[in-house]
C-alpha positions as CSV (number, residue, x, y, z in Angstrom):
1,M,0.0,0.0,0.0
2,P,1.2,3.6,-0.6
3,V,3.2,5.2,2.2
4,S,0.9,7.4,4.2
5,A,0.6,8.6,7.8
6,P,-0.9,11.3,9.8
7,R,1.1,14.5,10.0
8,D,3.7,14.2,12.8
9,D,2.9,17.5,14.5
10,E,5.1,16.9,17.5
11,L,8.3,16.4,15.3
12,W,7.2,19.0,12.8
13,S,6.9,21.6,15.6
14,I,10.5,20.8,16.7
15,L,11.8,21.3,13.1
16,E,9.9,24.6,12.8
17,R,11.4,25.8,16.0
18,E,14.9,24.8,14.9
19,T,14.4,26.6,11.5
20,N,13.4,29.7,13.4
21,R,16.4,29.4,15.7
22,Q,18.8,29.2,12.7
23,N,17.0,32.1,11.0
24,T,17.0,34.5,14.0
25,T,20.2,33.8,15.9
26,L,23.9,34.3,15.1
27,Q,25.6,31.0,14.2
28,L,29.3,31.4,15.2
29,I,30.3,27.7,15.6
30,A,33.3,27.3,13.3
31,S,32.2,23.7,12.3
32,E,28.7,24.7,11.2
33,N,27.3,26.2,8.0
34,F,24.1,26.6,6.1
35,T,23.7,24.3,3.1
36,S,22.0,25.4,-0.1
37,P,18.3,24.3,-0.7
38,A,19.7,22.0,-3.4
39,V,21.9,20.2,-0.9
40,L,18.9,19.9,1.4
41,A,16.7,18.6,-1.4
42,A,19.3,15.9,-2.4
43,T,19.7,14.8,1.3
44,G,15.9,14.3,1.5
45,S,15.7,12.6,-1.9
46,V,14.4,9.1,-2.8
47,L,18.0,7.8,-2.8
48,T,17.5,7.3,0.9
49,N,15.5,4.2,-0.1
50,K,18.3,2.4,-1.9
51,Y,20.7,-0.1,-0.4
52,A,24.0,0.0,-2.3
53,E,26.7,-1.9,-0.4
54,G,29.9,-1.9,-2.4
55,Y,31.1,0.6,-5.0
56,P,29.9,1.7,-8.4
57,G,29.9,-1.3,-10.7
58,R,30.6,-3.6,-7.8
59,R,27.5,-3.7,-5.7
60,F,26.0,-6.5,-3.6
61,Y,22.4,-5.6,-4.4
62,G,20.6,-5.1,-7.7
63,G,19.0,-2.0,-9.0
64,N,22.0,0.3,-8.5
65,Q,22.6,1.4,-12.0
66,I,21.3,4.9,-11.4
67,V,22.7,5.2,-7.9
68,D,26.1,4.2,-9.4
69,E,25.9,7.3,-11.6
70,A,25.3,9.6,-8.6
71,E,28.2,8.2,-6.6
72,E,30.5,8.2,-9.6
73,L,29.6,11.8,-10.2
74,A,30.5,12.7,-6.7
75,R,33.8,10.9,-6.9
76,R,34.7,12.6,-10.2
77,R,33.7,16.1,-9.1
78,V,35.7,15.9,-5.8
79,R,38.8,14.6,-7.6
80,E,38.7,17.4,-10.0
81,L,37.9,20.0,-7.3
82,F,41.0,19.1,-5.2
83,G,43.3,17.5,-7.9
84,A,43.3,14.1,-6.3
85,D,44.1,10.7,-7.8
86,H,41.4,8.8,-6.0
87,A,38.3,9.7,-3.9
88,N,36.1,7.7,-1.5
89,V,32.8,9.6,-0.8
90,Q,31.2,7.0,1.5
91,P,32.5,7.9,5.0
92,H,29.6,8.9,7.2
93,S,31.7,11.4,9.1
94,G,35.2,12.9,9.4
95,S,36.0,10.6,12.3
96,N,35.0,7.5,10.2
97,A,37.2,8.8,7.4
98,N,40.2,9.1,9.8
99,L,39.6,5.7,11.3
100,A,39.4,4.2,7.8
101,V,42.8,5.7,7.0
102,C,44.2,4.2,10.1
103,L,42.7,0.8,9.3
104,A,44.1,1.0,5.8
105,L,47.6,2.1,6.5
106,L,48.4,0.8,10.0
107,E,48.4,-2.3,12.1
108,A,47.0,-2.4,15.6
109,G,49.6,-1.0,18.0
110,D,51.4,1.1,15.3
111,T,52.4,4.6,16.4
112,L,50.7,7.7,15.0
113,L,51.6,11.3,15.7
114,G,48.9,13.9,15.9
115,M,48.0,17.3,17.5
116,R,47.1,17.4,21.2
117,L,43.4,17.7,21.8
118,D,43.7,20.5,24.4
119,Q,45.7,22.6,22.0
120,G,43.5,22.4,18.9
121,G,43.7,18.8,17.7
122,H,40.9,16.2,17.2
123,L,39.8,13.1,19.0
124,S,40.5,10.9,16.0
125,H,44.2,12.0,15.8
126,G,45.4,9.5,18.4
127,Q,43.7,10.7,21.6
128,A,43.6,8.1,24.4
129,V,39.8,8.4,24.8
130,N,39.2,7.7,21.1
131,I,39.6,4.4,19.2
132,S,42.5,6.0,17.3
133,G,44.4,6.1,20.6
134,R,43.1,2.8,22.0
135,Y,44.0,0.6,19.0
136,Y,47.1,2.6,18.0
137,R,49.8,4.2,20.0
138,G,49.1,7.9,19.9
139,V,51.9,10.5,20.4
140,T,50.9,14.2,20.4
141,Y,52.6,17.5,19.6
142,G,51.4,21.0,20.5
143,V,52.0,24.7,20.2
144,T,54.6,26.8,21.6
145,R,53.9,28.9,24.8
146,S,55.4,32.0,23.2
147,D,53.4,32.4,20.0
148,E,50.8,29.6,20.3
149,R,51.6,28.2,16.9
150,I,52.5,24.6,16.0
151,D,55.9,23.8,17.2
152,Y,57.4,22.2,14.2
153,D,60.7,21.5,16.0
154,E,58.7,19.5,18.6
155,V,57.0,17.6,15.7
156,R,60.4,16.7,14.2
157,D,61.8,15.7,17.6
158,L,58.9,13.5,18.5
159,A,58.9,11.9,15.0
160,R,62.6,11.1,15.3
161,Q,62.1,9.7,18.8
162,H,59.0,7.6,18.2
163,R,59.2,6.8,14.5
164,P,55.5,6.9,13.9
165,R,54.0,5.0,11.0
166,L,51.6,7.9,10.3
167,I,51.8,11.6,11.0
168,I,48.6,13.6,11.1
169,A,48.2,17.4,10.5
170,G,45.0,19.2,10.9
171,A,43.1,20.8,13.8
172,T,39.6,21.8,15.1
173,A,40.7,24.9,17.0
174,Y,43.8,26.3,15.4
175,P,43.5,29.8,13.9
176,R,46.6,29.7,11.7
177,L,47.7,28.1,8.5
178,I,49.2,24.7,8.8
179,D,52.5,24.1,6.9
180,A,51.9,20.9,4.9
181,A,55.3,21.1,3.4
182,A,57.0,21.0,6.8
183,F,55.0,17.9,7.8
184,R,55.8,16.2,4.5
185,Q,59.5,16.8,5.1
186,I,59.3,15.4,8.6
187,A,57.3,12.4,7.4
188,D,59.9,11.7,4.7
189,E,62.8,12.0,7.1
190,V,61.4,9.3,9.4
191,G,59.7,7.1,6.8
192,A,56.2,7.9,7.9
193,M,53.0,8.4,5.8
194,F,51.4,11.8,6.0
195,L,47.6,12.4,6.6
196,F,46.2,15.9,6.3
197,D,42.9,16.2,8.0
198,A,41.3,19.2,6.2
199,A,37.9,18.8,7.9
200,H,37.8,22.5,8.8
201,Y,39.5,23.9,5.7
202,A,38.1,21.9,2.8
203,G,35.8,24.7,1.6
204,L,38.6,27.3,1.9
205,I,40.9,25.0,0.0
206,A,38.3,24.5,-2.7
207,G,37.8,28.2,-2.9
208,G,41.6,29.0,-3.1
209,A,41.7,30.7,0.3
210,Y,43.9,28.0,2.0
211,P,46.9,26.1,0.6
212,N,45.9,22.8,-1.0
213,P,47.6,19.9,0.9
214,V,46.6,17.2,-1.7
215,P,49.9,17.3,-3.7
216,L,51.9,16.9,-0.5
217,A,49.9,14.4,1.6
218,D,49.5,10.6,1.1
219,V,45.9,11.0,2.2
220,V,43.6,13.9,2.8
221,T,40.4,13.6,4.8
222,F,37.7,16.1,5.4
223,T,34.1,16.7,6.3
224,T,31.6,18.0,3.8
225,H,29.5,20.1,6.1
226,K,31.8,22.8,7.5
227,T,33.5,25.4,5.2
228,L,32.5,23.2,2.2
229,R,28.9,23.9,2.9
230,G,27.6,20.4,2.0
231,P,25.7,17.7,3.9
232,R,27.0,16.2,7.0
233,G,29.5,13.5,6.0
234,G,33.1,12.7,5.3
235,C,35.4,12.1,2.3
236,I,38.9,10.6,1.7
237,L,41.3,11.7,-1.1
238,C,44.5,9.7,-1.6
239,R,47.2,8.8,-3.9
240,E,46.5,6.0,-6.3
241,E,48.9,3.6,-4.5
242,H,46.6,3.7,-1.4
243,A,43.2,3.6,-3.3
244,K,42.5,-0.1,-2.9
245,A,43.4,-0.2,0.8
246,I,41.4,2.9,1.5
247,D,38.3,1.6,-0.3
248,K,38.5,-1.8,1.5
249,A,38.9,-0.1,4.9
250,V,35.7,1.9,4.4
251,F,33.7,-1.0,3.0
252,P,33.5,-3.8,4.2
253,T,35.9,-3.2,7.2
254,L,34.2,-0.2,8.8
255,Q,30.9,0.6,7.2
256,G,28.0,-1.2,5.5
257,G,25.6,0.3,3.1
258,P,26.5,3.9,2.1
259,L,24.1,6.8,2.5
260,E,23.5,7.4,-1.1
261,H,21.2,10.3,-0.5
262,V,24.0,12.1,1.4
263,I,26.5,11.1,-1.3
264,A,24.2,12.8,-3.9
265,A,24.1,15.9,-1.7
266,K,27.9,15.8,-1.5
267,A,27.9,15.8,-5.3
268,V,25.8,18.9,-5.3
269,A,28.2,20.5,-2.8
270,F,31.2,19.7,-4.9
271,F,29.4,21.2,-8.0
272,E,28.6,24.4,-6.0
273,A,32.2,24.6,-4.7
274,A,33.5,24.5,-8.3
275,Q,31.6,27.6,-9.3
276,P,33.5,31.0,-9.5
277,E,31.3,32.6,-6.8
278,F,32.5,30.0,-4.3
279,A,36.0,31.4,-4.4
280,S,34.5,34.8,-3.5
281,Y,32.7,33.2,-0.6
282,A,35.9,31.5,0.7
283,A,37.8,34.7,0.6
284,Q,35.0,36.5,2.4
285,V,35.0,33.9,5.2
286,V,38.6,34.6,5.9
287,A,38.2,38.4,5.6
288,N,35.3,38.2,8.0
289,A,37.3,36.1,10.5
290,E,40.1,38.7,10.4
291,A,37.5,41.5,10.9
292,L,35.9,39.7,13.8
293,A,39.3,39.2,15.4
294,R,40.2,42.8,15.1
295,A,36.9,43.9,16.6
296,L,37.1,41.4,19.5
297,A,40.7,42.6,20.3
298,A,39.3,46.2,20.4
299,E,36.7,45.0,23.0
300,G,39.4,43.6,25.3
301,F,39.6,40.0,24.4
302,R,42.9,38.2,23.8
303,L,43.2,36.3,20.6
304,V,45.1,33.0,20.8
305,S,48.2,33.3,18.5
306,G,47.4,37.0,18.1
307,G,44.8,36.6,15.3
308,T,43.6,34.3,12.5
309,E,44.5,33.2,9.0
310,N,41.5,31.0,8.4
311,H,37.8,30.8,9.3
312,L,38.0,30.8,13.1
313,V,39.0,32.9,16.0
314,L,40.0,31.3,19.3
315,V,39.4,33.8,22.2
316,D,41.0,33.7,25.6
317,L,38.4,35.2,28.1
318,Q,40.8,35.6,31.0
319,P,42.1,39.1,30.2
320,F,38.5,40.2,29.5
321,D,37.2,38.9,32.8
322,A,39.3,36.6,34.9
323,E,36.2,35.0,36.5
324,L,34.4,34.3,33.2
325,T,34.7,30.7,32.0
326,G,34.0,29.4,28.5
327,K,31.1,27.4,29.8
328,A,29.4,30.4,31.4
329,A,30.1,32.6,28.4
330,Q,28.5,30.0,26.0
331,E,25.4,29.8,28.2
332,V,25.1,33.6,28.4
333,L,25.6,34.1,24.7
334,D,22.9,31.4,24.0
335,R,20.5,33.6,26.0
336,A,21.5,36.6,23.9
337,G,20.9,34.7,20.6
338,I,24.6,34.2,19.8
339,T,25.6,30.5,19.3
340,C,29.2,29.5,19.8
341,N,31.1,26.9,21.8
342,K,33.3,26.9,24.8
343,N,36.9,25.8,24.0
344,T,40.1,25.1,25.7
345,I,43.0,27.4,25.0
346,P,46.6,26.3,24.9
347,Y,47.8,25.4,28.4
348,D,44.3,26.1,29.7
349,P,44.2,26.2,33.6
350,R,40.6,25.0,33.5
351,S,39.1,21.6,32.5
352,P,37.7,20.9,29.0
353,F,34.2,20.9,30.5
354,V,34.7,24.5,31.8
355,T,37.5,26.0,29.7
356,S,38.9,29.6,29.5
357,G,38.0,30.2,25.9
358,L,35.5,30.5,23.1
359,R,35.8,29.3,19.5
360,L,34.1,31.6,17.0
361,G,33.8,30.9,13.3
362,T,32.5,32.9,10.3
363,P,31.4,30.3,7.6
364,A,27.7,30.3,8.4
365,M,27.3,34.1,8.8
366,T,29.2,34.6,5.6
367,T,26.8,32.2,3.8
368,A,24.0,34.3,5.2
369,G,25.5,37.3,3.5
370,M,27.3,39.2,6.3
371,G,30.5,41.1,5.7
372,T,33.2,42.8,7.6
373,D,30.9,45.6,8.8
374,E,28.6,43.1,10.4
375,M,31.5,41.4,12.1
376,A,32.2,44.6,14.0
377,T,28.6,44.6,15.1
378,V,28.7,41.0,16.1
379,A,31.8,41.6,18.3
380,S,30.1,44.5,20.0
381,L,27.0,42.5,20.7
382,L,29.0,39.6,22.0
383,A,31.0,41.9,24.4
384,R,27.9,43.7,25.6
385,A,26.2,40.3,26.4
386,L,29.2,39.1,28.4
387,R,29.7,42.4,30.2
388,G,26.0,42.5,31.1
389,R,25.6,38.7,31.8
390,D,23.9,39.4,35.1
391,D,21.5,41.9,33.7
392,D,18.4,40.3,32.2
393,G,17.4,43.6,30.6
394,E,20.7,44.0,28.8
395,L,20.6,40.5,27.6
396,A,17.1,41.0,26.3
397,S,18.3,44.2,24.5
398,V,21.2,42.4,22.9
399,R,18.8,39.5,21.8
400,E,16.5,42.0,20.2
401,E,19.4,43.6,18.3
402,V,20.6,40.2,17.2
403,T,17.1,39.4,15.9
404,T,17.1,42.7,13.9
405,L,20.5,42.0,12.4
406,C,19.6,38.4,11.5
407,S,16.3,39.6,9.8
408,K,18.5,41.2,7.2
409,F,20.6,38.1,6.7
410,T,18.1,35.1,6.9
411,P,19.5,31.9,5.5
412,Y,16.2,30.1,5.0
413,P,13.4,32.7,4.7
414,E,11.1,30.4,2.7
415,L,11.7,27.0,4.3
416,A,8.8,25.7,6.4
417,G,9.4,23.2,9.2
418,G,13.1,22.7,8.2
419,L,12.1,19.8,6.0
420,G,13.1,21.3,2.7
421,T,9.5,22.3,1.9
422,R,8.6,25.9,1.1
423,S,5.8,27.8,2.8
424,G,2.8,29.1,0.9
């Protein structure tokens, strides 16, 4: 019988409220963005109905001739976008992509060298609490105390001492460019393979606003939903010599049936990122981050590493207010309609659950159409909210001004219920 059911008012109400939240509040989480309606539509397409274990031309189910075309389109587009030999577009997330690389290139117990979590790294880069640090021996490098930038001398010394099988570059809270050439040189010196996790930078790379690590790395992983502005998911690019091992690690070792509706949405995102206007977007993301950093510094905040060269700003709250924690600041800003996340700063005296910092990003607000002038306004509103955090009237005033600002830069003015449908 045809699929039919009563309207799910309870869930629909939740989606409507989330759509309203995204439309009326400032989204400053560096790992979030607004996808295009086309990406939303592909994610909600009939491809969600199809099981397609395997790869194009080599499936374990029938009826995949058309699905094969969609996945192959995504693979071709992303190879061309980044200049890669091989692409696997099936990982469900960036963490899955990184784990697949480890499964492909390492044996259990092998050593990998990645960035410390509390200084900007990622769980999947060898942290003890993650599978990458439980099944492999994780060694970590950090940033210098003096300038809070990656200590390449420490990376080299640790590589020489521990002889890792894999060296990982990439970060989740590092506001500076990462020197892929330096990592390549160190990896070659100790006979290691080199993985660049470009989860945060993929869109900037595609738009020419961040150096492309693909020619230098053995493998590049990334998520498709941050600066790339696609659906939530992961991707792996690699040299041809690693293609077979990478594909086998994703399926059947790690994952079963791929999410072909999400892969179709990835194909849309790769298409959009190849358009000339995407380069303008990527450049504006960086320009906005620089403008936001300058405005925050003028308000009395200390910027970790002194500024930014990418899409995010890491803020040390201690000089602004020694008693203010990242946890408290995040909660106050939520009340004021400003969404961000607490974050540790290098050598943070507080725990990761409390923190002394905030991580702020510009991808989503840039997608919404904001420019450098609006970044100055955002910094002012943020500072006002934190200064007046015990004054309900001041927070209500900031919230009203945030609503007014967002009304001029609404990402989804026509979407109803957040389900990709349009009102009217």
